C-alpha positions in Angstrom: 91.3 -27.5 10.3 90.5 -27.5 6.6 87.5 -26.0 4.8 84.2 -27.1 6.2 81.8 -25.0 4.2 80.2 -28.0 2.4 79.4 -29.9 5.6 75.8 -29.8 6.7 74.0 -31.6 9.5 71.8 -34.4 8.4 69.4 -33.7 11.3 69.4 -29.9 11.7 66.7 -29.5 14.5 65.0 -31.4 17.3 61.7 -30.2 18.7 60.1 -31.5 22.0 56.7 -30.7 23.5 55.5 -31.9 26.9 58.2 -34.6 26.8 59.5 -35.5 30.3 60.9 -32.3 31.8 60.5 -30.2 28.6 57.4 -28.1 28.0 58.3 -26.6 24.6 61.8 -26.5 23.2 63.5 -26.4 19.8 67.3 -27.1 19.5 69.4 -26.4 16.5 72.0 -29.1 15.6 75.4 -28.8 13.9 77.6 -31.5 12.4 79.1 -31.8 15.9 76.6 -30.9 18.7 77.8 -31.1 22.3 75.2 -31.1 25.0 76.4 -30.0 28.4 74.7 -29.2 31.8 74.4 -30.3 35.3 73.1 -33.8 36.4 69.4 -34.2 35.8 69.2 -31.0 33.8 67.6 -32.8 30.8 70.6 -33.5 28.6 69.6 -37.2 28.0 66.0 -36.1 27.4 67.0 -34.5 24.1 68.6 -37.8 23.0 65.7 -39.9 24.2 63.2 -37.9 22.2 65.2 -38.5 19.0 65.6 -42.2 19.9 61.8 -42.6 20.5 61.0 -41.2 17.1 63.7 -43.3 15.5 62.4 -46.4 17.3 58.8 -45.8 16.1 59.7 -45.2 12.5 62.2 -48.0 12.3 59.6 -50.5 13.5 57.6 -50.1 10.3 54.6 -51.3 12.3 51.1 -50.9 10.8 49.8 -49.8 14.2 48.8 -46.2 14.8 50.6 -45.8 18.1 54.0 -44.9 19.5 55.9 -47.8 21.2 57.4 -46.3 24.4 59.7 -49.3 25.1 62.0 -51.0 22.6 65.6 -51.7 21.6 66.6 -48.1 21.5 64.9 -46.5 24.5 62.6 -47.6 27.3 60.4 -45.0 28.9 58.0 -47.1 30.9 54.4 -46.0 31.0 53.0 -43.0 29.1 52.5 -41.0 32.3 56.3 -41.2 32.9 57.1 -39.9 29.3 54.6 -37.0 29.6 55.7 -33.8 31.3 54.7 -33.7 35.0 52.2 -30.9 35.4 50.8 -31.1 31.9 47.1 -31.0 31.4 45.2 -34.2 30.8 44.3 -33.1 27.3 47.9 -32.1 26.4 49.6 -34.3 23.9 53.3 -35.1 23.7 55.1 -33.9 20.5 58.5 -34.9 19.0 59.8 -33.5 15.7 62.9 -33.0 13.7 64.1 -31.2 10.6 66.4 -33.0 8.3 68.2 -32.8 4.9 68.7 -35.6 2.4 69.5 -36.3 -1.2 66.9 -38.4 -3.0 69.4 -40.5 -4.9 69.7 -44.3 -5.6 69.9 -45.1 -1.9 66.1 -44.7 -1.7 65.5 -47.6 -4.1 62.3 -49.7 -3.8 60.0 -46.7 -4.0 58.0 -46.0 -7.1 58.3 -42.2 -7.5 55.9 -42.1 -10.5 56.1 -39.4 -13.2 56.0 -36.4 -10.9 59.4 -36.7 -9.2 62.5 -37.6 -11.0 65.6 -38.2 -8.9 69.3 -38.6 -9.8 72.7 -39.0 -8.3 74.0 -35.5 -9.1 76.1 -34.5 -6.0 76.0 -30.8 -7.0 72.2 -30.6 -6.5 71.4 -29.0 -3.1 69.8 -31.4 -0.6 66.1 -31.5 0.1 64.9 -30.0 3.3 62.1 -31.6 5.3 60.5 -31.7 8.7 58.3 -34.1 10.6 56.3 -33.6 13.8 54.5 -36.4 15.6 51.9 -35.8 18.4 50.8 -38.7 20.5 48.5 -38.8 23.6 47.3 -41.0 26.4 45.8 -44.4 25.9 42.6 -45.5 27.5 44.3 -47.6 30.2 46.4 -46.0 32.9 49.5 -48.1 32.6 49.9 -47.6 28.8 53.1 -48.9 27.2 52.2 -47.3 23.9 50.5 -44.0 23.0 48.1 -43.5 20.1 49.0 -41.1 17.3 47.1 -37.8 17.6 48.5 -35.8 14.7 51.3 -35.7 12.2 52.8 -33.1 10.0 55.3 -33.6 7.2 56.7 -30.7 5.2 59.1 -31.0 2.3 61.0 -28.4 0.1 63.4 -29.2 -2.8 65.1 -26.0 -3.7 66.5 -27.2 -7.0 63.2 -28.3 -8.3 60.7 -26.1 -6.5 58.9 -29.1 -5.1 57.0 -28.0 -2.0 54.4 -30.0 -0.1 52.9 -30.2 3.3 50.8 -33.1 4.8 48.7 -32.6 7.9 46.8 -35.4 9.6 44.6 -35.4 12.6 42.9 -38.2 14.4 39.1 -38.1 13.9 37.2 -37.2 17.1 34.3 -39.5 16.2 34.3 -42.9 14.6 35.0 -42.8 10.9 32.7 -44.1 8.2 33.0 -47.8 7.3 35.1 -48.1 4.2 33.2 -49.0 1.1 33.8 -51.9 -1.2 35.8 -49.4 -3.3 38.1 -48.3 -0.5 41.1 -50.2 -1.8 40.7 -49.5 -5.5 44.3 -48.3 -5.8 46.4 -51.0 -4.1 48.4 -49.7 -1.2 52.1 -50.4 -0.8 51.7 -51.5 2.8 48.7 -52.3 5.0 45.0 -51.7 4.7 44.0 -48.0 4.6 42.7 -46.7 7.9 40.0 -44.1 8.3 41.0 -43.1 11.8 42.6 -39.9 10.4 41.6 -37.0 8.2 43.8 -34.3 6.8 45.1 -32.3 3.9 47.9 -32.4 1.4 49.0 -29.0 0.1 51.3 -28.3 -2.9 52.9 -24.9 -3.5 52.6 -21.6 -1.7 49.6 -19.3 -1.6 48.0 -17.9 -3.7 49.1 -20.6 -6.2 48.8 -23.5 -3.8 46.4 -26.4 -4.2 45.0 -28.7 -1.5 43.7 -32.2 -1.6 41.6 -33.5 1.3 42.8 -36.8 2.8 40.0 -39.2 3.9 42.0 -42.3 4.6 45.6 -43.5 4.5 47.9 -46.4 5.2 50.7 -45.9 7.7 54.0 -47.8 8.3 56.0 -46.8 11.3 53.6 -43.8 11.7 54.8 -42.5 8.4 52.3 -42.2 5.5 52.7 -45.0 2.9 49.6 -44.2 0.8 47.1 -41.3 0.8 43.5 -41.5 -0.3 41.0 -38.9 -1.3 37.3 -39.4 -2.1 35.6 -39.1 -5.5 32.0 -39.5 -6.5 31.7 -42.8 -8.2 32.0 -41.8 -11.9 35.0 -39.5 -11.4 36.7 -42.0 -9.1 36.4 -44.8 -11.6 37.8 -42.6 -14.3 40.7 -41.6 -12.1 41.5 -45.3 -11.4 41.4 -46.1 -15.1 43.9 -43.5 -16.1 46.1 -44.1 -13.1 46.3 -47.8 -14.0 46.9 -47.1 -17.6 49.7 -44.6 -16.9 51.5 -46.9 -14.5 51.3 -49.7 -17.0 53.2 -47.7 -19.5 55.5 -46.1 -16.9 54.3 -42.6 -17.7 56.3 -42.5 -20.9 57.4 -39.0 -22.1 56.7 -39.6 -25.8 53.5 -41.5 -26.4 52.9 -43.5 -29.5 49.7 -43.6 -31.6 47.7 -40.8 -33.1 45.2 -38.8 -31.1 42.1 -37.0 -32.3 38.8 -36.1 -30.7 36.8 -38.6 -32.7 39.3 -41.4 -32.1 39.5 -40.5 -28.4 35.7 -40.6 -28.1 35.5 -44.2 -29.5 38.3 -45.3 -27.0 36.6 -43.6 -24.1 33.3 -45.3 -24.9 35.1 -48.6 -25.0 36.7 -47.8 -21.6 33.3 -46.8 -20.2 31.8 -50.1 -21.3 34.6 -52.0 -19.6 34.1 -50.1 -16.4 30.4 -50.5 -16.5 30.8 -54.2 -16.8 33.0 -54.2 -13.7 30.5 -52.0 -11.7 27.8 -54.7 -12.2 29.8 -57.2 -10.3 31.4 -54.8 -7.8 30.8 -57.2 -4.9 33.7 -59.3 -6.1 36.7 -59.2 -3.8 39.1 -58.3 -6.6 39.8 -54.6 -6.8 39.3 -52.5 -9.9 43.0 -51.7 -10.2 44.0 -55.4 -10.1 41.1 -56.2 -12.5 42.3 -53.7 -15.0 45.9 -54.8 -15.0 44.9 -58.5 -15.1 42.2 -58.5 -17.8 42.6 -55.3 -19.8 46.0 -53.8 -19.4 48.1 -56.5 -20.9 50.5 -55.7 -23.6 48.0 -56.3 -26.5 45.0 -54.9 -24.8 46.4 -51.7 -23.3 48.1 -50.3 -26.5 44.7 -49.4 -28.0 44.1 -47.0 -25.1 47.6 -45.5 -25.2 46.6 -42.4 -27.3 44.3 -41.3 -24.4 47.3 -40.4 -22.4 48.2 -37.6 -24.8 45.4 -35.6 -23.3 45.0 -37.5 -20.0 43.4 -34.8 -17.8 40.8 -33.8 -20.4 40.0 -37.4 -21.3 39.7 -38.4 -17.7 36.9 -35.8 -17.3 35.2 -37.0 -20.5 35.3 -40.6 -19.3 33.6 -39.6 -16.1 30.8 -37.9 -18.0 30.3 -41.0 -20.1 29.8 -43.2 -17.1 26.3 -43.5 -15.5 25.9 -41.3 -12.4 25.4 -44.3 -10.1 24.0 -44.0 -6.6 26.2 -41.3 -5.4 28.7 -43.8 -3.9 32.1 -42.3 -3.1 35.3 -44.0 -3.9 38.6 -43.7 -2.1 41.3 -43.3 -4.7 45.0 -43.1 -4.0 46.4 -39.5 -4.4 48.8 -39.3 -7.3 50.2 -35.8 -7.7 53.5 -34.0 -7.2 53.0 -33.3 -3.5 52.1 -37.0 -2.8 55.2 -38.1 -4.7 57.4 -35.6 -2.8 56.0 -37.0 0.5 57.0 -40.5 -0.6 60.5 -39.5 -1.4 60.9 -37.6 1.9 59.5 -40.5 4.0 62.0 -42.9 2.5 64.8 -40.3 3.0 63.8 -40.1 6.7 63.7 -43.9 7.0 67.2 -44.2 5.6 68.6 -41.5 8.0 67.0 -43.1 11.1 67.8 -46.7 10.0 71.5 -45.9 10.0 71.4 -43.8 13.2 73.4 -45.4 16.0 73.5 -44.8 19.7 76.0 -45.6 22.4 74.8 -45.1 26.0 76.6 -43.5 28.9 76.8 -46.8 30.9 79.1 -49.0 28.9 80.1 -52.6 29.7 82.9 -53.1 32.2 86.1 -54.8 31.0 85.6 -58.6 30.9 87.8 -61.6 30.4 85.1 -63.0 28.0 82.5 -61.0 26.0 79.2 -62.4 24.6 78.8 -63.4 21.0 76.2 -61.8 18.9 74.2 -63.0 15.8 74.0 -59.3 14.8 77.8 -58.7 14.8 78.0 -58.6 11.0 75.6 -55.7 11.0 77.8 -53.6 13.2 75.4 -53.6 16.2 77.4 -52.8 19.3 74.5 -52.7 21.8 73.5 -49.8 24.0 76.4 -50.5 26.3 78.9 -51.5 23.7 78.7 -55.1 25.0 79.1 -56.6 21.5 82.2 -54.6 20.6 84.5 -57.6 20.7 82.0 -59.6 18.5 81.7 -56.8 16.0 85.4 -56.1 15.9 86.2 -59.8 15.3 83.5 -60.2 12.6 84.3 -57.0 10.7 88.0 -56.3 11.3 88.8 -57.1 7.7 85.9 -55.1 6.2 86.9 -52.0 4.2 85.4 -48.8 5.6 85.5 -45.1 4.9 88.0 -44.1 7.6 89.6 -40.7 8.2 92.9 -39.1 9.4 93.5 -36.4 12.0 92.3 -33.7 9.5 89.1 -35.6 8.6 90.3 -36.6 5.2 88.6 -39.8 4.1 90.5 -42.9 3.2 89.7 -46.5 2.6 91.2 -49.1 5.0 89.9 -52.0 7.0 88.1 -51.5 10.3 90.8 -53.4 12.2 93.6 -51.2 10.8 91.6 -48.0 11.5 90.7 -48.9 15.1 94.4 -49.7 15.9 95.6 -46.5 14.2 93.2 -44.4 16.2 93.9 -46.3 19.5 97.6 -45.4 19.0 96.8 -41.7 18.2 94.7 -41.5 21.3 97.5 -43.0 23.3 95.6 -45.8 24.9 96.9 -48.9 23.1 99.5 -50.1 20.6 97.5 -53.1 19.4 94.0 -54.4 19.7 93.2 -58.0 18.8 89.9 -59.9 19.4 89.9 -63.7 19.6 86.9 -66.1 19.4 86.9 -68.8 22.1 84.1 -70.9 20.7 81.2 -71.5 23.1 82.8 -69.4 25.8 82.6 -66.2 23.8 85.3 -63.7 22.8 88.2 -62.0 24.5 90.3 -58.9 23.6 94.1 -58.9 24.0 95.9 -55.6 23.8 99.4 -54.2 23.8 100.1 -51.0 25.7 102.2 -48.2 24.3 105.9 -49.0 24.9 105.3 -52.7 25.8 105.8 -55.8 23.7 103.8 -58.4 25.7 100.1 -59.0 25.2 97.6 -58.4 28.0 94.0 -59.2 28.6 91.8 -56.0 28.4 91.0 -56.5 32.1 94.6 -56.0 32.9 94.7 -52.4 31.6 92.9 -49.2 32.7 89.1 -49.2 32.6 89.2 -46.2 30.3 90.4 -48.5 27.5 87.3 -50.6 27.6 85.1 -47.5 27.7 86.7 -45.7 24.8 87.1 -48.7 22.4 83.3 -48.9 21.7 83.3 -45.2 20.9 86.1 -45.6 18.4 84.5 -48.6 16.7 81.1 -47.0 16.6 82.3 -43.8 14.9 84.5 -45.6 12.4 81.7 -48.0 11.4 79.2 -45.3 10.8 79.8 -43.8 7.3 79.7 -40.3 6.0 76.1 -38.9 6.0 75.2 -41.0 9.1 74.3 -39.9 12.6 75.8 -41.2 15.9 74.5 -40.3 19.4 77.2 -40.6 22.1 76.6 -40.3 25.8 79.6 -39.4 28.0 82.3 -40.8 25.7 84.9 -39.5 28.1 84.1 -41.9 30.9 87.2 -43.0 32.9 89.6 -41.1 30.7 92.5 -39.0 31.9 92.1 -35.3 31.0 94.8 -35.6 28.3 92.9 -38.5 26.7 89.7 -36.4 26.9 91.4 -33.7 24.9 92.6 -36.2 22.3 89.1 -37.6 22.2 87.8 -34.2 21.2 90.3 -34.2 18.3 89.0 -37.6 17.2 85.3 -36.5 17.3 86.2 -33.3 15.3 88.0 -35.4 12.7 85.0 -37.7 12.6 82.5 -34.9 11.7 84.9 -33.4 9.2 84.8 -36.7 7.4 81.1 -36.2 6.8 79.5 -37.9 9.8 77.2 -36.1 12.3 77.7 -36.5 16.0 75.4 -35.6 19.0 77.5 -35.8 22.1 76.4 -35.5 25.7 79.3 -34.8 28.0 80.4 -33.5 31.4 84.0 -33.0 30.2 85.3 -29.4 30.4 88.6 -30.7 28.8 86.7 -31.9 25.8 84.7 -28.7 25.3 87.8 -26.5 25.7 89.8 -28.5 23.2 87.0 -28.1 20.7 87.0 -24.3 21.3 90.8 -24.2 20.9 90.6 -26.0 17.6 88.1 -23.5 16.3 90.3 -20.6 17.3 93.3 -22.2 15.6 91.4 -22.6 12.4 92.5 -20.1 9.8 89.0 -19.5 8.5 85.6 -18.7 10.1 84.2 -22.1 8.8 85.4 -24.0 11.9 82.7 -22.3 14.0 80.0 -23.6 11.8 81.0 -27.2 12.5 80.4 -27.1 16.3 77.4 -26.1 18.4 77.2 -26.2 22.2 73.8 -26.9 23.8 73.5 -25.9 27.4 70.7 -27.7 29.3 69.5 -26.1 32.5 66.6 -26.8 34.9 64.4 -24.1 36.2 64.6 -24.2 40.0 61.0 -23.0 40.5 59.0 -25.1 38.0 61.5 -27.9 37.2 61.3 -27.3 33.4 64.3 -27.9 31.2 65.5 -25.2 28.8 68.0 -25.7 26.1 70.2 -22.9 24.9 72.3 -23.0 21.7 75.7 -21.4 22.6 77.5 -20.5 19.4 81.3 -20.8 19.3 82.7 -17.8 17.4 85.8 -18.0 15.2 88.0 -17.0 18.1 86.9 -20.0 20.2 84.9 -17.8 22.5 81.2 -17.9 23.3 79.1 -15.0 22.1 76.7 -15.4 25.1 78.1 -17.2 28.1 75.2 -18.8 30.1 75.2 -18.5 33.8 76.7 -21.7 35.3 78.2 -22.8 31.9 81.4 -24.8 32.8 81.8 -22.5 35.7 83.2 -24.9 38.2 86.8 -24.9 36.9 86.8 -21.1 36.6 85.4 -20.7 40.1 88.1 -22.9 41.5 90.9 -21.1 39.6 89.6 -17.8 40.7 89.3 -18.9 44.3 92.8 -20.5 44.2 94.3 -17.3 42.8 92.4 -15.1 45.4 93.4 -17.3 48.3 97.0 -17.4 47.2 97.1 -13.6 46.8 95.5 -13.1 50.2 98.0 -15.5 51.8 100.9 -13.7 50.1 99.6 -10.4 51.2 99.4 -11.7 54.8 103.0 -12.9 54.6 104.2 -9.6 53.2 102.4 -7.7 56.0 103.8 -10.0 58.6 107.3 -9.6 57.3 106.9 -5.8 57.3 105.7 -5.8 60.9 108.6 -7.9 62.1 111.5 -5.9 63.8 114.6 -5.5 61.7 
């Protein structure tokens, strides 16, 4: 095992509260996290919590509720997802901590002047966490649960960016949005006033906090945040925000700037805003009005010098405007913390958009497999039922593959799948064929044989392992794959080789979360850590032991660290104990029987 010191988990922590059998648990993840435990101990609950959050954010819905049933996970009604025995007022919470690099992959988001991103791979990744609380709907058989609260925190060590957003659903009906409530155009959706919260930048005592009065959400994540200003200050804020965006927040501003010249420009701006205020009943928003009628290339340049002293001039403009009737204006928050939230939200979307899941019940071997119009996207289905379609569509696509040591290399998917099938000892060749309207079949060659066979003519383990190989190879470095019982129907030797495949996969930069019952798989991973010449191998793997309390039925997760010797620093009671108990009982019974035989021989007459 080579050096792994630069490998970090994309998702570093999962937090569950009142979810199914879990009351309150936090689990740390490694590049390779292996979840073990007895049946019905709560292993799959951990994966389902992550899938539910992923399903919600992926949806990009404008709704303010969590969909409990979808393509990734189906939990039924809300009362089935909520912990049995929880109080009626208790909410369900799911959260995760993650790391990401805000580079060119997060295109399409306007980061404004406050956050500059680049592609420098030497910059440390940003750290962030998100926690979503949702509660019961009004009806009993609810298939979606309304959002109760949300917290998003971000830290960028290399730049010192630090922000925290807290949102809480209002207990009483919110005020009706004013005509000015969409002055700063949202990226998505109409702002909702169902929530109130705060946006904090920095650490005390130097921190600053902005009150959030409304926002627009997409997939429960904040798209735009709004705070309230009294009418003169709000109009001035919109004016300078629009002016700055028109010029792209240039670093070096043209034009001279002096107090007398600024005063004349500010009075001109005040006259323009006053004219618009007279007809404020029009449906056009001020931001759009400014860009359409004032901030064209010729008209905006005269106001450009005002940006040299933007904060001071914004206050002066507000004083020049008439006080008005005390009307408040919801203005989009534009500061460093808001920009940081935007970057983190897009980073989280990218992580969860590429996350893939392969369930524990995979499709049985079939003479013909279904076609799929999503084959070109690499979508295998929960049961791997579209593996043949994906392999046929993408077999010639170049991918970032890896060898036994995890070293990356470029080769086609078909070549990579065949190479790993050979290394795992299950097949010599794999070849999918399209049979038109009937679907697809998979012909294979077994090791040591020359004739082709249908996949139904070989062991079931082949059809169960093939989706695992394809899924891991298709997911690229920096992406997350969830696997449930990848060892199904495999011989113990193949389970050991599968462990080597998973280890090579994470060493290539992918992150895996694996739920398993295989003692052979776990022990092979422990052996590889012990064989590694450096302590870094232990950082790569984390064992999570799930256990159910016999008295209250609650699930507890315990992170069991594998030390550099392959041992466990704290061995939980019942952890992979069955094999040891049988070995101990076998040895004890054999010794007892041997002792009886020796005693019997000694008692026999010579």
